[in-house]
N, C-alpha and C positions, 0 to 999 in steps of 0.2 A: 463270496456271496454278494450279489448285487443289492442295490438299495431297496428294490421291491421285495426281494427275498427276506432282507433284514426286517422290513416293515411287517411282513407276514409272520415272521418268527416272533417278533415282539407282541403282535396282536394275539397270536396263538398262546403265548406264555401268559399274557394278561387274562385271557379267557379261562385258561387252565386253573387259575387261582380263584375263580369265582364259583358260585354254588348254583346247582340246578334243583336240588331237593334235599330231603332229610330222611334218614332211616330211624324211625321211632323205636325199633327194637334195640339197636345198638347205640342210639343217640349219637349218630355220626352224620356229618354233612356229605353230600354226594357232589363231586365236582361236575362241571358242565360237560366235560368230555367223557364222563363215565357212562356205560350202558346199563348200570345197575338200576333196578326199579326202586323208586323212592316216593315218599310223600311229597306232593307238590308244594312249593313255597307260595306264600301270598304274592300278589303283584307288587313289584317294587319300582319306584322311579329311580332309585339309586342302585347300588349293588352290595351283595354280601360276599365277603372274601374269606378264603381259607388259605391264602398264600402263606407259607411258613415264615418268610421274612417279615411280613406284615404282622403276623401273630406274635412274633418275637418282639417287634417294636412296641406292640400294645401290651406286652407283659412287663412293662417298665414304666417308671415315672421319674421325676426329678430326684427322688431319693436314691434311686439305683440300689436299693437294698432288697425289696420284695420283688419277686418275679413269678407272677401267676399267669400262665398261658391261657388265653381264651381259645375256644374252638372255632370262633368266627368273628369277623369284624364287619359291622354294617356301616357303610358310608351312605347315609340317607340322601335321597334326592328331594325329599319333601318331609313334612311332619307326618304325613300319612304313612310313610315307610316305618317310622318309629311306632306309630299306633299298631300297624299290622305285625311288626316283629315282637312287640310286647305281648300282643294277643297270642302269637305263635309260641313264644316262650312260656306263657302261662299254660297253654294247651298241652305242651310237651314237657312241662316241669323243668324248664331250663332257667338258669340265672341270666339276667341281663342288666347292664349298667351303662351309664353315660361317661364319656371321657372328653373333656374340653382340650386343654393344652397339656394335661398330665402333670400338673405342678404340685400334686400331693407328694409326700415323701415316704409313705409307708404302705403303698399298695391300695389306697382307698378307692381308686378308680379302676382297679383291675378286677377281672371276672374269670376265675379259674374254670376252664372247661365250658364256659358259657359264651355269651354274646356281648361284645363291647360295641357301643354306638359311638362312632366318631362324630362328635357334635360340630366339628370345625366346618362341616359342609353347610350348616345352617347359618349362612353368613351374608344374607341379602342386605343391601344398604339400609341403614337405619332410617326410620320415618320420624322426622322432627317437627314439632309444633312449638308454640310459644313457651311452654313450661314443662315439656315432657318429650320423651323419645321412645319409640317402639323398636325393639331390636331383637334379632335372633340370638339364641343362646350361644351359638358358636362364634359370634363376633368378638374380637378382642377389645379390651378397653382402649387400646391405642387407636384402633380404627374408629371406635365410637367417639372418642374425644376429638379426633381430627374433624369428624363430621359435625359435631355440636359446636366446636369453636368457629366454624364457618358461619354460624348463626349467632356468635357472641354468647354462647351458652356452654355449660359444662355440668357433668354429674357432681353432686356435692362432695362425694368421697371417692378418691382414687387410691388404688393400691400402689405401693412403691414401684412395682414392675407392671407396666401396662400390657405386657404380652400375655396376660391371663385372659380367659374367656369370661364373658358375662355370666353364662350359666354356671360355670365352675365356681366363681367367687360367691354367687348368690346361693349356691348349695352349701357353703361352709360359713359365710358371714361377710367377709370383705372388709379388712381394716386398713385405714389410712391415717395420715398425719392430721387430717381435719376431723377425725372421728370424735374428738372431744366436743366438737360443735354440732355435728350432724349424725352421730352414731355410726353404725356400720353401713355398708352398701345395702344390706337387706332392710335397713330402716328407711330406705329411700325408694322403695318399689311401690308403684301404684296399682299394678295389675300383672298377673302371670297367665300364660298359657302353659299347661302341663299335660303330660301323658301319665296317667295313674298306672299303678301296677295291675289294675283290671283291664288295661288297654283302652281307656277312655280319654279322649281329649276334653279337657275342662278349662274354662276360664274362671279365675278366682282373684279376689281382691279383699280388702278389709270389709267390704259390704256384700260381696257375692262369694259364696263358698268360703267363708273366712277360716274354717278349720283346715281346709285344704291349703289355703294361702299360707297359713302359719306353718303347716307341716312341710311345705316345699322350701320355705326360706330357712336356710341353715339346717335343713333336715337331712343333709347328707344323702339325698336321693333315696331315702328309705320308703317314701310313700308315693313319690311322683318324680318324673324327669322333667325339668324345666326346659321348654323348647322356645319360648318367646317371653319377653319381659317389657313392660312399660315402666320407665324410670323417670323420676323427678329430675328436672334440670334447674339450675340457678344461673344468674348472670355471670359471665366470665370476664376477667380482666385480661389485659394483653401482656403484662410483665410481672416479674417476681423479684422482690428483693430477698436474696438468700443470705441468711446470717448464720455463720458457723461460730459458735461460742464455746470456748474450751474451759474446762473446769479442773481444779486440783484434785477433786475426789468425787465419788459417786453421790454421797448424801447432798452435797451442794448442788450438783446437777439436778437431782430429783426435786430438791426444794424449788429451784427456779422453774422447772417444768410445771409444778403445781401453780406457781405464781402466774405463769403465762396462760394457762388454761382458765385461771380465775378471772383475769381481766380481758382476755381475748384480743390482745394487741396483734398477735400473729394468726394467720389463717392455717398454718401447718406447724406442728410441734412434734418432734421425735428426738429422743435421746439415743446417742450412739456410744458404743465402747469398742475400741479396736486395740490390738496389740501394738505397743510402741517399740521403737528401735532398741531400747535398753531392757526389754523384757517386762516392762511395766505396762499398765493399761492407760490408754488415752480416752478421756471422757469429753464429749462435746454434744451440744444441742444443735440440731438442724432446725432452724426456725425460718419460716417464709411468710412474707406479707405480699399479697397480690395487689397490683395497682395498674392504672392506665395513664400514661403521660398525656398532658403535662402535669397532672396531679401526681405527687410522689410522697411516700411516707417520710416522717422525720426520724433520722437515726437516733437522735437524742431521746425521742419518745419511745422508740422501739427497745432501746437498751437501758432505759431508766430503771434503777433499783435492782439490777441483776448482779449476781456475784461471780461472774465469769472472770477468767484471768485477763485483766485489761492489758491491751497491747497485742494480744494473741488472736483477737477476733478477726474473722474474714467476712467482708460484706461485698456482695456481687449482685448486680442487676442483670437479668437475662430474660429472654422471651418466656412467657408462661409455659408454652408447650415444651420448650427445652428443659425447663425445670421438671415438669411432670414426667417427661420421658428420660430422665437423667440416668436411670439404672440400666437402660437398654445397652448402652455402650459397654458397661461392665460385664453384662451377661454375654454379649457377643465376643468380648475379649476372652472370657473363660471358655466359650465354645471353640474359639480359634486355637487356643493353646491346649485344648483337650481336658482341662480341669473341670468343665461342667459335667462331664460323664463320670466323675468320681462320686462315691457315696456321700449323701447329705443327711445325716441323722439329726434333723432339726428338732429343737425343743421349744415349745410355745405354750405359755400359760398366762391366764388372766389372774393377776395377784392383787389382793386388796391393798389399798394405799397404806393402811395401818401396819401392814406386814412387809411391804416391799423393801424398805431399807435394810432391816435385819436379815431378811431372807436373801437378798441379793449380795449383801456383804459376806454372808456365810458361803455363798456360791463362789464368790471371787477369792475367798480365802484358800480355796483348793483348786480352782480352775486355773489352768495354764494356757498360754497361747497355743500349745500343741493340742490341747483339748478343743480348741475352736477351729484351728486351721487358718490359712492365710486369705481365704477368698471372700468371706462374708462377715458382717459385724454382729455384735450383740445389740439388741434394740430395746428401748423402753418407750412405749406409746402411752402417754397419759390420757385417760378416758373418763367420761362421766356416765354413771349407770342410768341416769334419767333419760339419756339419749338413746339407750338401747331398749327397743320395744319388742323385738321378736322373741318369743319364749324359748325357742330351741337354740338360739345363740346364747348359751348359758354363761353368765358372768357373775362375779362375786356380789354378794349382798352388802354393798358398801357404796357410798356416794361417789368416791373416786377409786379407780383401780388402774393398773398398768398391764398392758400386754408386754410380757417379758419374753423375748426371743433370743435363743442361743442358736445362731445359724451355723452349725458345724459343717466342716468339710473334712472327710476322712480319706486317708490313702486307700487304695484298692487292696485292703488287707482285712480279711474277715475277723481276725483277732481284735484289731483296732475298732472296727465297726461294732462288734459285740460289746467291747468295753464302753463305747459311747452310748450304746443302747441301754446297757446296764446303768450307766450314770443317769441317763434320761429318766429311767424308771425310778431311781432313788430320788432325784430332784422332784419328780412328779409326786411321789408319796409325801415328801416333806411339804411341798406347796399345798397339796390337797388338805393336809391336816390344818393348814392356816386359813382355809376357806377359799382357796383358789379353784379355778375351773380351767379345764383343758381347752385350748384352741385346736380344733380337730384336724388341722393340716399336718400335724407333726408326727415324728417317729417315736411313738411310745407304745409298747406292747400293752394292750388293754383286754381284759376278760369281759365276758358279758355282764358280770357283776359290776365291774368298773364302769361300764357304760350305763348301767342302771343307776349307779350312784351319781355319775356325771350329770344325768338328765333330771335328777331331783331338783325341784319338786314337780317337774312336768313329765316325769317318766310315764305315769299312767295315761296322760294325754297323748303321748307319742304311741304307746301301745294300742290305744283305741284307734288312732289315725292309721296305724300300720294295718290292723285287721280290716279296717273299713276300705282303705284305698289300695292296699296291696295284699289281698286276702290269701294268696298262695305264696307269699314271700319270695317273689322272683326278682325283686329289684335290689341292686347295689349291695352285693355281699361283702365287698372289700373291707369295710370297717369292722365287720364281725359283731354287729350290734344284736341281731336277731338270729 
């Protein structure tokens, strides 16, 4: 076959995977090359695909546990494509949901037999001004950060891994090491453009359509799909002093985390727990202070009054972006050796400060390195409730709380995965009894009653918003809330 024939074959194959219409009787999509009569699709600037390989790819996420196959995948060429397809889904009683980078772990962004919108195509360059940036929902935080740093600006809160999409993290919350100071990423949004479940493009903010604004932020896509966001920016420094401080035990580490967020000497504070070479756990705080030479922080001041194991600390200066993007190399290594495709039954809970020591120590009393896996850590983010303003990012009713993450990796063995999921549910029940709240990215089997309890005391508000903005319940079925 010559080069021209190969090109024609490739083009024909690509066209064959696209859609020309819809059969409302059987609720099936009609391929472009089919002669079957069908309902005409709305005009699209992008394309709607039914290619089996693509559908399989979108029936997965980073958890690699739940696999719900969509009937079609929309790669929008514009926001209008999303408006039209939500309207079409509503007309034909189809489910539709958005997928950014697919970094949920339990099928939250999957849509069984419905339409998945691949938001990664909404990636036009960010528009930056003196204190804000307007950005498409499909842009990753890495791309956004590189753009803002060129203006000596940055988002106040960055997730540990920058490969996540803006729309994805704003739909769940967005937690980072600076969260004790600035709240979650959803607490730093100035305005949103969203497509509601009624198929309407709306602009919302704290002063314009505030109910819709609140319902979209950390609302898990239940009322609207975020398509564009205007985010607050703060001045950026050029360098980071990274301090790794090791501890003899968990309570001492947690004590120092509280001290550090009380006096604010570091810009970023996260506690880590990893398996050690002798089967014991290694406890350390990752603390970072941002600065721009020639000004530099004092090590004596940074470390004053802390109870880490003296002599074991590691202090390093590095460019700020290298620090912010530090997890990417680890993720790429896992992808290269094939371990990133293993199941990840992650467990994520916001636990009240008054309960975290006893609760975590009880977890560690039975948790083994095999229950965690070798790829990811256990994390303790110290946070302040007064900084968390968005009602649907539900956190404990206590001044200080911790995001407690057990980032499990499992072998590709259903028995082991089920055991970890059972453990997650047991840990969830114990944490919930102590006033904890679920962080909704994790792999925990939840009933509709669990969701109702999770969203208390704002469940009624969510129900009203759902009926108002998604009256036919077409949006985002993956979490199983409604």
